Structures are given as C-alpha cells and as structure tokens.
N, C-alpha and C positions, 0 to 999 in steps of 0.2 A: 479545463485546465489539465496540463500534464506535468509530470515530474520525470526528468530524464537524468541519468547519471550512471556512475560505476557502482555496481552492487558490492557493498562492503560486508554485509552480514545477511544471512537468511535463516529463519527458523521455521521448519515445515511441520505439517501435521497438527496445527493448532485449531481449536474451535472456540467460537464466541457466540453469545446471544446478541443478536442485532435486530432491532425492531420486532422483538418477540419470537424470533425464529433462530434456530441454531445454524451457523454457517461455518464451513471450514475456511481457514485463512493461512497465509504465510506472512510472518513478520519480516520486514526487510529494512535495512538501512542503506541508503544510497548517497553517494557523494555527488554534488551538483556538477554538471558538465562544465559550466562557465566558471564557477568558483569551487574547486574541489575541497576547500576547507569547510564548506557549508554542507552539512549532512541533513538528510530528511529521514524520519521514521515513518514507514508506511505499512499498512495492513492490506495485503492483496486478498480481497474477499472471493469466496466461492471457488478456490483452487486448493489442491493439496501440495503443489509445488509450482515454482516459476521456471520457465525454460532457460533462464540465464544462470551461469555459474559465478561464483565469487570472482571479482575482477573484470567481469564482462559488463558491457553497456546494457541498460534496461530502460524501457519507457513504460510509464504507467499512466492511466487516465484517472484523475482524482474525481471521486463521486461525493466525498464529504470531508470537511476539515474539522478536526477536534482540537480545541485549545484548552490546555490545562493551565489556568491562570496562576495557580499556586506555585507550580514548578517552572512556569514560563516556557513550556514546551508545546509544540504543535505536532499533531500526528495526522497523517493523511490516510483516509480509507479509499482504496483504489481498486481498479480492475485492470486486467490486461487489455491493451488496445485490440479492438476487433472482436472481443468476446461478447456474447449476448448480454443484454442488460441483466443485472442481478436483481433478485427479489428485493434486496436491500435498497438498491438504487430506485426501484419502482416506488417504494414507500416514501422515499425522500422527495421525489419529483412532484 
C-alpha cells in the first residue's frame, strides 16, 4: 500500500523505539492527492529527512498501520519507495 499526496508538515531528526531497536524517523502530514481535505499522519522510518519540501508531492510505502481507537486517528509507518527494507519491516513480515 502507498500513500501519495502533498507534503503539509515535516518534523525531522526524531527517534523512536520500534520492535526493540532505536530508529530515526521523520514525522510527516500529507494531503491526499484525490481528496486534499483528507490528511494522513506518517512516520518515515530509518531516515533523517525526506527529499520533498513542504508543498511538494511525496509518495510513501506503508509498512505498518497503527490505529489509536481512543482518539480515532490512524498513523502510517512508512519508508521511501525504493529504499532497502528496514529492520522494522523485516520484523513485521
């Protein structure tokens, strides 16, 4: 599955513990290409920055979907297309 849209926000230089190991990531919010009013929150794992600037189109490969039932939000753990499989993805497969 992929998520594609206009990059609205990005927060670089973040770190998280995922499957017992520390991973750098970038937090992104993208507006859907088909329905721009629909926004997706994504964590792009194992990168320090994404190659797109605010306002540019970005495509991400989804490796894991996280649903927070209390708040009703969905977050996508992603990687950049064509990048090698992340250690996080290998543990999910």
